[in-house]
ROLOVO-55520 format. One record per residue (C-alpha): residue in one letter; x, y, z. Coordinates in steps of 0.05 Angstrom, whole numbers, plus 32768, in hexadecimal, padded with zeros to 4 digits. Layout:
N
- type / px / py / pz
- a / X / Y / Z
...
END
This chain:
546
- type / px / py / pz
- m / 7FFE / 7FFC / 8000
- a / 801C / 8046 / 7FF4
- a / 8028 / 8074 / 8020
- g / 7FEE / 80B6 / 802A
- t / 7FBD / 80BD / 8050
- v / 7F81 / 80A1 / 806B
- t / 7F55 / 80E3 / 804E
- g / 7F70 / 80D1 / 800C
- r / 7F69 / 808B / 8016
- a / 7F1F / 8091 / 802B
- r / 7F15 / 80B5 / 7FE2
- g / 7F32 / 807D / 7FC2
- i / 7F0B / 804C / 7FE0
- r / 7EC1 / 8070 / 7FD4
- g / 7EDF / 8064 / 7F8F
- a / 7EEE / 801D / 7F92
- c / 7EA9 / 8014 / 7FB2
- a / 7E89 / 8028 / 7F79
- a / 7EB2 / 8006 / 7F49
- v / 7EA9 / 7FC0 / 7F6D
- l / 7E68 / 7FC6 / 7F78
- a / 7E58 / 7FDE / 7F23
- a / 7E7F / 7FA0 / 7F13
- a / 7E67 / 7F6A / 7F3D
- v / 7E1F / 7F83 / 7F22
- a / 7E39 / 7F86 / 7ED7
- a / 7E58 / 7F3B / 7EE5
- t / 7E0E / 7F1E / 7EF3
- g / 7DE2 / 7F52 / 7EDC
- c / 7DC1 / 7F4F / 7F19
- s / 7D95 / 7F7B / 7F3F
- v / 7D94 / 7F97 / 7F8B
- p / 7D66 / 7F6B / 7FAC
- g / 7D2A / 7F96 / 7FC5
- p / 7D0C / 7F78 / 800F
- g / 7D05 / 7F36 / 8023
- p / 7D27 / 7F0D / 8058
- d / 7D3E / 7EDE / 8026
- v / 7D84 / 7EE6 / 8025
- t / 7DB6 / 7ED9 / 8059
- l / 7DFE / 7EE0 / 8053
- r / 7E2B / 7EB7 / 8089
- i / 7E64 / 7EE6 / 809C
- l / 7EA6 / 7ECE / 80B6
- a / 7EBB / 7F13 / 80DC
- g / 7EF2 / 7F34 / 8111
- s / 7EC8 / 7F41 / 8155
- e / 7ED6 / 7F8A / 8149
- i / 7E93 / 7F7E / 811A
- a / 7E6E / 7F77 / 8154
- d / 7E5F / 7FB5 / 8160
- l / 7E39 / 7FC0 / 8118
- e / 7E06 / 7F8A / 8131
- p / 7DCF / 7FBF / 813B
- l / 7DDE / 7FE5 / 80F6
- l / 7DD6 / 7FA1 / 80D0
- e / 7D98 / 7F93 / 80EE
- e / 7D7B / 7FCE / 80D7
- a / 7DA3 / 7FC5 / 8090
- e / 7D7E / 7F7A / 808A
- e / 7D34 / 7FA1 / 8094
- r / 7D4C / 7FD5 / 805A
- t / 7D64 / 7F9D / 802A
- g / 7D48 / 7F5E / 8040
- v / 7D94 / 7F49 / 8046
- a / 7DA1 / 7F21 / 808A
- v / 7DE4 / 7F19 / 80A8
- e / 7DFE / 7EDB / 80CB
- l / 7E3F / 7EEF / 80EA
- e / 7E73 / 7EBC / 8106
- y / 7EB1 / 7EDD / 812E
- s / 7EFA / 7EC6 / 8124
- g / 7F3A / 7EE3 / 8135
- t / 7F57 / 7F01 / 80F7
- l / 7F90 / 7ED4 / 80E9
- d / 7F6E / 7E92 / 80FB
- g / 7F27 / 7EAD / 80CE
- m / 7F52 / 7EC8 / 8094
- a / 7F7C / 7E7B / 8094
- r / 7F3B / 7E5E / 8091
- i / 7F23 / 7E7B / 805B
- a / 7F67 / 7E75 / 8030
- a / 7F60 / 7E29 / 803D
- g / 7F16 / 7E26 / 801F
- d / 7EE6 / 7E31 / 8054
- r / 7EB6 / 7E54 / 8023
- r / 7E6F / 7E3F / 8009
- g / 7E91 / 7E46 / 7FC4
- e / 7EB8 / 7E07 / 7FD4
- g / 7E84 / 7DE8 / 8008
- g / 7E98 / 7E0D / 8043
- e / 7E78 / 7E37 / 8078
- y / 7E7D / 7E7E / 8061
- d / 7E68 / 7EB6 / 8028
- a / 7E8A / 7EF2 / 803A
- v / 7EC8 / 7F07 / 8074
- w / 7EBE / 7F46 / 8096
- f / 7F02 / 7F50 / 80BC
- a / 7F24 / 7F90 / 80CC
- s / 7F58 / 7F90 / 808F
- n / 7F65 / 7F54 / 8052
- r / 7FAB / 7F67 / 8042
- y / 7FC1 / 7F29 / 806B
- l / 7F92 / 7EFE / 8041
- n / 7FA6 / 7F1D / 8000
- l / 7FF4 / 7F0C / 8006
- d / 7FE9 / 7ECC / 7FE8
- g / 7FC7 / 7EB0 / 7FB1
- e / 7F9F / 7E82 / 7FDA
- g / 7F84 / 7EBA / 7FFE
- r / 7F7E / 7EEA / 7FBF
- a / 7F5A / 7EAC / 7F9F
- a / 7F22 / 7EA9 / 7FD5
- v / 7F0D / 7EF6 / 7FCD
- h / 7ED7 / 7EFF / 7F95
- v / 7EC2 / 7F4B / 7FAA
- e / 7EDE / 7F73 / 7FE3
- t / 7EC2 / 7FB8 / 7FF7
- p / 7EE7 / 7FE8 / 8027
- v / 7EAA / 7FFC / 8059
- m / 7EC7 / 8033 / 8090
- v / 7F0F / 803E / 80A6
- s / 7F35 / 8048 / 80EB
- p / 7F7F / 804B / 80F1
- v / 7FA7 / 8028 / 812A
- v / 7FB4 / 805B / 8158
- l / 7FCE / 8068 / 819F
- g / 7FA3 / 8081 / 81DC
- v / 7FCC / 80A1 / 820F
- d / 7FB3 / 80AF / 8261
- a / 7FA9 / 80F2 / 8263
- g / 7FD9 / 8107 / 82A1
- r / 8005 / 80DD / 8277
- a / 8009 / 80FF / 823E
- r / 800E / 813D / 825F
- e / 8050 / 8125 / 827B
- l / 8070 / 8110 / 823A
- g / 8063 / 814F / 821C
- w / 8027 / 8123 / 81E8
- d / 7FEC / 814E / 81F8
- g / 7FD5 / 8184 / 81D5
- g / 7FDD / 8164 / 818E
- a / 8024 / 8159 / 818E
- e / 804A / 8138 / 815B
- v / 805D / 80F6 / 8175
- t / 807C / 80BA / 8151
- w / 8080 / 8069 / 815D
- s / 80CB / 807C / 8173
- d / 80B4 / 80B3 / 819E
- v / 808A / 8077 / 81C4
- h / 80C1 / 8049 / 81C1
- r / 80E4 / 8078 / 81E5
- a / 80B8 / 8088 / 8215
- v / 80B7 / 803A / 8228
- a / 8102 / 8039 / 8231
- e / 8112 / 8077 / 8256
- e / 80CE / 808C / 827A
- g / 80B1 / 8047 / 8283
- f / 8070 / 804F / 8257
- t / 8045 / 8012 / 825C
- y / 8009 / 8001 / 822A
- g / 7FD6 / 7FCD / 821C
- m / 7FD5 / 7FB4 / 81D1
- t / 7FB0 / 7F6C / 81B6
- n / 7FE0 / 7F35 / 81A2
- p / 7FEC / 7F39 / 8156
- g / 7FE3 / 7EF9 / 814B
- a / 7F91 / 7EF2 / 8166
- s / 7F88 / 7F40 / 8153
- n / 7F87 / 7F6A / 811D
- s / 7F90 / 7FB3 / 8146
- g / 7FCF / 7F88 / 8166
- f / 7FF0 / 7F6B / 811E
- s / 7FE3 / 7FB7 / 80FD
- a / 8007 / 7FD9 / 8137
- l / 8040 / 7FA7 / 812D
- i / 803E / 7FB1 / 80E8
- g / 803D / 7FFD / 80EE
- v / 8078 / 7FFE / 8124
- a / 809F / 7FCE / 810B
- s / 8097 / 7FFF / 80BF
- a / 80A5 / 8040 / 80E4
- m / 80DE / 8029 / 810D
- a / 8101 / 8012 / 80CE
- d / 80F3 / 8055 / 80B4
- t / 8103 / 803D / 8060
- g / 80CA / 805E / 8041
- a / 80B4 / 8017 / 8022
- a / 8098 / 7FDD / 8032
- l / 80B3 / 7FB0 / 8067
- r / 80E6 / 7F7A / 8058
- s / 8105 / 7F47 / 8085
- e / 814E / 7F6F / 8090
- d / 8125 / 7FA6 / 80A8
- v / 8101 / 7F7E / 80DD
- e / 8147 / 7F67 / 80F1
- r / 8169 / 7FA6 / 80F7
- v / 8135 / 7FBF / 8117
- g / 8129 / 7F87 / 8148
- p / 814D / 7FA1 / 8186
- q / 811F / 7FE1 / 8186
- l / 80DF / 7FB6 / 817F
- a / 80F7 / 7F90 / 81BF
- e / 80F7 / 7FCE / 81DF
- f / 80BB / 7FEB / 81C6
- f / 808F / 7FAA / 81DB
- a / 80B0 / 7FA6 / 821F
- g / 807D / 7FE3 / 8233
- q / 8042 / 7FB0 / 8222
- e / 8027 / 7F9E / 8266
- v / 7FDD / 7F86 / 8244
- t / 7FCE / 7F5A / 820B
- a / 7F93 / 7F3E / 81F5
- g / 7F75 / 7F0F / 81C0
- s / 7F40 / 7F48 / 81AD
- s / 7F45 / 7F95 / 81AC
- g / 7F04 / 7F9D / 81D4
- w / 7F13 / 7F6F / 8208
- l / 7F54 / 7F93 / 820B
- t / 7F34 / 7FD9 / 8215
- d / 7F0A / 7FC5 / 8251
- a / 7F40 / 7F9E / 826D
- f / 7F6C / 7FDF / 826B
- v / 7F30 / 8004 / 8289
- r / 7F2F / 7FD0 / 82CB
- r / 7F79 / 7FE3 / 82CE
- a / 7F6C / 8029 / 82D9
- e / 7F2C / 8029 / 8301
- g / 7F56 / 7FE8 / 8331
- g / 7F93 / 801E / 8332
- r / 7FC6 / 7FFB / 830B
- p / 7FB9 / 801F / 82CD
- v / 7FE8 / 801A / 8291
- d / 7FFA / 805D / 826A
- g / 7FDE / 804B / 8227
- l / 7FAB / 8027 / 81F0
- v / 7FCE / 8011 / 81AE
- n / 7F7F / 8004 / 8188
- y / 7F59 / 801F / 8152
- e / 7F4C / 8065 / 8151
- s / 7F03 / 8051 / 815D
- v / 7F05 / 802C / 819A
- i / 7F2D / 8062 / 81B3
- l / 7F00 / 8096 / 81A2
- s / 7EC8 / 806A / 81BB
- l / 7EE2 / 8064 / 81FD
- n / 7EEB / 80AB / 81FF
- a / 7EA4 / 80BE / 81F8
- s / 7E8A / 808B / 8227
- g / 7EA2 / 80AD / 8267
- v / 7EBA / 8073 / 828A
- l / 7EFF / 8099 / 8290
- e / 7F17 / 80D3 / 82C4
- e / 7F34 / 80F0 / 8287
- p / 7F2B / 80E0 / 8236
- l / 7F6E / 80C2 / 821D
- a / 7F99 / 80EB / 81F2
- v / 7F93 / 80D3 / 81B2
- v / 7FDC / 80CA / 818F
- y / 7FE7 / 80C2 / 814A
- p / 8020 / 80AD / 812E
- a / 8049 / 80DF / 8112
- d / 806D / 80B1 / 80E4
- g / 8031 / 8086 / 80CD
- v / 7FF1 / 8058 / 80DD
- v / 7FDA / 800D / 80C4
- t / 7F90 / 801A / 80B7
- a / 7F57 / 7FF0 / 80B4
- d / 7F29 / 7FF3 / 8078
- y / 7EEE / 7FBA / 808D
- p / 7EE4 / 7F9F / 804F
- l / 7EAB / 7F7E / 8048
- t / 7EBF / 7F42 / 8018
- l / 7E99 / 7F13 / 7FEF
- l / 7EB4 / 7ECF / 7FE8
- s / 7ED1 / 7EA9 / 7FA4
- d / 7E97 / 7E87 / 7F7F
- p / 7E56 / 7EA5 / 7FA3
- s / 7E16 / 7E8F / 7F96
- e / 7DE3 / 7EBB / 7F6F
- e / 7DBE / 7ECC / 7FAB
- a / 7E02 / 7ED3 / 7FDC
- l / 7E1B / 7F08 / 7FA9
- e / 7DD3 / 7F2F / 7FA3
- g / 7DD4 / 7F31 / 7FED
- y / 7E1C / 7F49 / 7FF3
- q / 7E0B / 7F7E / 7FBB
- a / 7DCC / 7F9C / 7FE4
- l / 7DF6 / 7F9E / 8023
- v / 7E2F / 7FC5 / 8003
- e / 7E01 / 7FEE / 7FDE
- d / 7DE2 / 8004 / 8026
- l / 7E25 / 8008 / 8051
- t / 7E40 / 8033 / 8025
- s / 7DFF / 805D / 8021
- e / 7E12 / 80AC / 803B
- q / 7DE0 / 809F / 806F
- t / 7DF0 / 805A / 808D
- q / 7E39 / 8077 / 8089
- q / 7E2D / 80AC / 80B9
- q / 7E0E / 807C / 80E5
- i / 7E4E / 8051 / 80E9
- a / 7E72 / 808F / 80F5
- d / 7E40 / 80A9 / 812A
- r / 7E38 / 8066 / 8151
- t / 7E83 / 8046 / 8147
- r / 7EAF / 8082 / 8135
- r / 7ECA / 8066 / 80FC
- r / 7EE2 / 808D / 80C4
- p / 7EB5 / 8090 / 808D
- v / 7EBC / 807A / 803C
- a / 7E81 / 809B / 8021
- a / 7E85 / 80E3 / 8009
- g / 7E4F / 8111 / 8034
- a / 7E56 / 80E3 / 8079
- e / 7E87 / 80FD / 80A1
- l / 7EB0 / 80EB / 80EC
- s / 7EA5 / 811E / 8124
- p / 7EC4 / 8144 / 8142
- p / 7EF3 / 813D / 80FE
- v / 7F39 / 8111 / 810B
- p / 7F77 / 811E / 80ED
- s / 7F95 / 8108 / 80A0
- l / 7FCC / 80CF / 80B5
- v / 8008 / 80B1 / 808D
- e / 7FF6 / 806D / 8079
- l / 802A / 8038 / 8082
- p / 803C / 800E / 8049
- f / 8026 / 7FCB / 8053
- p / 805C / 7F8C / 8051
- a / 8051 / 7F74 / 800A
- s / 806D / 7F29 / 801B
- r / 8049 / 7EFA / 8047
- a / 808E / 7ED8 / 805E
- v / 80A4 / 7F21 / 807D
- v / 805A / 7F28 / 809D
- d / 8062 / 7EE3 / 80C2
- g / 80AA / 7EE7 / 80CC
- l / 8093 / 7F2C / 80F4
- v / 8061 / 7F10 / 811F
- a / 808B / 7ED2 / 812E
- d / 80BB / 7EFE / 8142
- y / 8092 / 7F1D / 817B
- s / 806D / 7EE1 / 8199
- a / 80B4 / 7EBB / 8199
- s / 80ED / 7EFC / 81AD
- l / 80D0 / 7F3D / 819F
- r / 8089 / 7F46 / 81D8
- r / 809E / 7F38 / 8220
- p / 8098 / 7EEC / 822D
- a / 805F / 7EC7 / 8250
- r / 8056 / 7EAB / 828D
- t / 8016 / 7E7C / 8299
- v / 7FF7 / 7E4D / 82C8
- y / 7FCF / 7E17 / 82AE
- v / 7F96 / 7E02 / 82E6
- l / 7F7B / 7DC0 / 82CB
- d / 7F44 / 7D9D / 82E5
- v / 7F51 / 7D4E / 82EA
- s / 7F1D / 7D3F / 8319
- g / 7EF7 / 7CFE / 830F
- s / 7EC3 / 7D1D / 82E4
- m / 7EF9 / 7D2D / 82B3
- e / 7F04 / 7CDB / 82A7
- g / 7EFF / 7CC5 / 825F
- d / 7EF2 / 7CEB / 822B
- r / 7EF6 / 7D33 / 8249
- l / 7F40 / 7D22 / 825F
- a / 7F4F / 7D08 / 821C
- e / 7F30 / 7D4F / 81FE
- l / 7F5E / 7D73 / 8235
- r / 7F99 / 7D4B / 8225
- a / 7F8F / 7D55 / 81DB
- a / 7F88 / 7DA6 / 81DE
- l / 7FC3 / 7DB4 / 8212
- g / 7FE8 / 7D84 / 81E4
- a / 7FDC / 7DAF / 819F
- l / 7FFF / 7DE9 / 81C0
- t / 8041 / 7DC0 / 81C8
- g / 804C / 7DBD / 817B
- a / 8063 / 7DEF / 8144
- d / 8023 / 7DF0 / 8118
- g / 8034 / 7E05 / 80D0
- g / 7FED / 7E0E / 80B9
- s / 7FE9 / 7E51 / 80C3
- l / 8008 / 7E8C / 80E3
- a / 7FD3 / 7E90 / 811C
- q / 7FD8 / 7E48 / 812F
- s / 802A / 7E4C / 8132
- t / 8024 / 7E8D / 8164
- q / 7FF0 / 7E64 / 818C
- t / 8023 / 7E33 / 81A0
- f / 8050 / 7E3B / 81D9
- q / 808C / 7E6A / 81CF
- e / 80DC / 7E6D / 81E0
- r / 80DD / 7E9C / 8222
- e / 80A0 / 7E86 / 8238
- e / 8090 / 7E61 / 8278
- v / 8055 / 7E32 / 827D
- t / 8045 / 7E0D / 82BF
- l / 8014 / 7DD1 / 82C4
- l / 7FE3 / 7DD3 / 8308
- p / 7FB4 / 7D99 / 8300
- f / 7F80 / 7D8C / 8339
- a / 7F4A / 7D66 / 8359
- t / 7F49 / 7D60 / 83A3
- r / 7F7C / 7D86 / 83AE
- p / 7FB7 / 7DA8 / 837D
- a / 7FE5 / 7D7A / 8360
- d / 8035 / 7D8A / 835B
- p / 8039 / 7DC1 / 8326
- l / 8064 / 7DB3 / 82E9
- t / 808A / 7DF5 / 82C9
- f / 80AE / 7DF1 / 828A
- v / 80DA / 7E25 / 8273
- l / 80E2 / 7E2B / 822F
- e / 8129 / 7E48 / 8222
- t / 8141 / 7E5D / 81DC
- g / 8157 / 7E1E / 81B9
- a / 8131 / 7DF6 / 81DC
- v / 80EB / 7DFB / 81CC
- d / 80DF / 7DB6 / 81A8
- e / 8104 / 7D94 / 81E4
- v / 80DE / 7DBB / 821D
- n / 809F / 7DAE / 81EC
- a / 80AC / 7D69 / 81E9
- d / 80AC / 7D68 / 8235
- l / 8069 / 7D94 / 8243
- s / 8048 / 7D5E / 820F
- a / 805C / 7D25 / 8237
- a / 803F / 7D46 / 827D
- v / 8002 / 7D57 / 825B
- a / 7FFC / 7D11 / 823F
- g / 7FFE / 7CF3 / 8285
- l / 7FD0 / 7D1D / 82A3
- e / 7F9A / 7CE6 / 82D3
- a / 7F53 / 7CF6 / 82E6
- e / 7F39 / 7CE5 / 8329
- g / 7F25 / 7D05 / 8369
- d / 7EF6 / 7D43 / 8380
- t / 7EF1 / 7D90 / 8366
- a / 7F1D / 7DC3 / 8393
- a / 7F24 / 7DF2 / 834F
- y / 7F32 / 7E34 / 8387
- d / 7F67 / 7E11 / 83AE
- a / 7F8E / 7E01 / 8371
- l / 7F87 / 7E49 / 8360
- v / 7FA5 / 7E62 / 839B
- r / 7FDE / 7E34 / 8384
- a / 7FE2 / 7E55 / 8348
- y / 7FE8 / 7E9B / 835D
- g / 801D / 7E8A / 838C
- l / 8048 / 7E65 / 835A
- l / 8041 / 7EAC / 833A
- e / 805C / 7ECF / 8373
- e / 8098 / 7EAD / 8376
- g / 80D0 / 7ED6 / 834A
- v / 80A5 / 7F16 / 8348
- g / 80CC / 7F53 / 8354
- t / 80F8 / 7F53 / 831B
- d / 80FF / 7F9F / 82FF
- s / 8114 / 7F75 / 82BD
- d / 80F3 / 7F8B / 827E
- d / 80F4 / 7F3C / 8270
- r / 80BC / 7F3C / 82A6
- p / 8081 / 7F07 / 828C
- l / 803A / 7F1A / 827E
- m / 8019 / 7EE9 / 82AC
- s / 7FDB / 7EC7 / 82AB
- v / 7FAE / 7E8E / 82C4
- v / 7F81 / 7E5E / 82A0
- l / 7F55 / 7E37 / 82CB
- m / 7F36 / 7DFD / 82A1
- t / 7EFA / 7DD6 / 82CA
- d / 7EC1 / 7DAC / 82B8
- g / 7E91 / 7DB1 / 82F0
- e / 7E8B / 7DD3 / 8334
- v / 7EBA / 7DDD / 8369
- n / 7EA5 / 7DA8 / 83AA
- r / 7EED / 7DA5 / 83D4
- g / 7F10 / 7DDD / 83F4
- a / 7F11 / 7E27 / 83EF
- g / 7EDA / 7E4B / 83CB
- l / 7EDA / 7E91 / 83A3
- e / 7ED2 / 7EB7 / 83E1
- g / 7F14 / 7E95 / 83FC
- f / 7F36 / 7EA4 / 83BF
- r / 7F27 / 7EE5 / 83BD
- e / 7F3E / 7EE8 / 8402
- s / 7F7E / 7ECA / 83ED
- l / 7F87 / 7EFA / 83AD
- a / 7F85 / 7F35 / 83E0
- t / 7FC8 / 7F1F / 83FA
- r / 7FED / 7F21 / 83C1
- s / 801A / 7F51 / 83A2
- d / 7FF5 / 7F84 / 836E
- e / 8021 / 7F67 / 8335
- v / 8005 / 7F1E / 8345
- a / 7FC4 / 7F3A / 8364
- r / 7FAE / 7F55 / 8317
- v / 7FC3 / 7F1E / 82F3
- p / 7F88 / 7EFE / 82CE
- v / 7F5A / 7EB7 / 82D6
- f / 7F49 / 7E9F / 8291
- t / 7F12 / 7E70 / 829E
- v / 7EFB / 7E35 / 826F
- l / 7EBC / 7E1F / 826F
- f / 7EB5 / 7DD1 / 8265
- g / 7E81 / 7D9A / 8278
- e / 7E59 / 7DB0 / 82B1
- s / 7E7C / 7DED / 82BD
- d / 7E5A / 7E21 / 82EF
- v / 7E4F / 7E55 / 82C5
- p / 7E3E / 7E96 / 82F6
- e / 7E7B / 7E86 / 8320
- m / 7EA8 / 7E86 / 82E5
- t / 7E98 / 7EB6 / 82CA
- e / 7E99 / 7EE0 / 8311
- l / 7EE1 / 7ECA / 8319
- a / 7EFE / 7EE3 / 82D2
- e / 7EDD / 7F27 / 82EB
- l / 7EF8 / 7F29 / 8329
- t / 7F45 / 7F1E / 8302
- g / 7F36 / 7F44 / 82CF
- g / 7F37 / 7F06 / 82A4
- r / 7EFE / 7EE6 / 8270
- v / 7ED6 / 7EA8 / 8269
- f / 7EE2 / 7E79 / 8233
- d / 7EAF / 7E46 / 821A
- a / 7EBF / 7E08 / 8217
- r / 7E82 / 7DE3 / 8217
- e / 7E68 / 7DE2 / 81D2
- q / 7EB2 / 7DF3 / 81B1
- d / 7EE9 / 7DCE / 81A6
- l / 7F1A / 7DD0 / 81E3
- e / 7F4D / 7DD2 / 81B5
- q / 7F36 / 7E13 / 8192
- v / 7F27 / 7E3A / 81DB
- f / 7F70 / 7E27 / 81EF
- r / 7F88 / 7E4B / 81B2
- e / 7F60 / 7E81 / 81BA
- v / 7F75 / 7E8C / 820C
- r / 7FB8 / 7E8C / 81ED
- g / 7FAE / 7EDF / 81CA
- y / 7F9F / 7EEB / 8208
- q / 7FD9 / 7EDB / 8231
END
């Protein structure tokens, strides 16, 4: 993508939209259908699209086109589509709607999966900064700030921030591309040698990442929770629309200062994408929906409700936002894959995770077999897709298995040191395969033990201090040992660093849903549901938050 401004890009998008729609109509001789609930598009989408659901329901009333959305991580979803998961090849989906198609279009299989795409709205990935911190750093009042300035603030001023995991979410993916491109400062698409050259600066930059997440929305919620709990981070790397919406919500004492890096950004253009070999019904439905979504009236509603920049003439985002320099996106999939792999293995702060695993009697049989398979899948490199390779255990990571039944078992800790990853993963896999089920369910006793383990080694000022988390997987109600209140009391005795470690609860079997939800909310974690979804996929999804 050539460098330019968002304003100029939006003008180009409007022309492209009109041309695409006209070409699609001419190719089939189809006219846009009138109202009637007989056209349904099944769309695989990024979670960012969820805020458009009310608007899509209104569009259905006008066009007769119903939309069924299924949400997926960006890279995971694109890998599925490139592999043939589309109705034209017997798959499930008529269309996809992610924040960007840039990664999908980097190889032939991805490009072949696309019949037509139409950008619907625009939002750059920028930086929101606590107002007081922005004043301290001189970043308020529209001051010119670059990604290199942010890097210096991390290295010299202890600046901290939250950003999503690039292997799971497009905002973190775009930020990683943008920061690396800006630091390389070549004015051209990023190359592998550029990434290698700026690797040390990137590692320093990501040492400031205090919060990670698998979705932009959850990241924002975590940022707010940290601020409300007296343990704030200084900034939030996210879509402009998310930061503007957070400011408008009034939940913060002061709105965040929106920092637009002067050396450029990577922008999401949210292309609604019809997949290859569409049915005549799907094509007609797509055309009708695109015409509605890119109309001036709907574009203004998108701007007003979501604070994304419109692509149609006549619609405006208020208050006005500045034009920005668009950084060139890498032209090679190998460069992108290498950069994301480097982030996971060596650039980001390492992860330290305690897996608290229910091996009580109710797990005997198929449930234990599924647990063994799901965890075992995280111990081997999967060459199938970039997303899957970043979901396995990585270099410098520390993984502790803490099985529990009537009482917590002895913990088993594995450190994936550089150069010994395969060997350690093999040992970890063997430990998982050796899990046996019997006894009652003392989940909170095990959680208390897990936080005690995390307390060990805390206190270092090293930039390599890990991002810590706990994963609790249980298939039933707690019937032995401490309860939730006992765990809450124990949590209050922990150091600040350990007390804010999130618990990601995995619902399985007959898990107590309200209690597991309360536990996740207490610790700033999240609930994942494996009752109607494959446990391996859930564990992979959790990896985006670690």
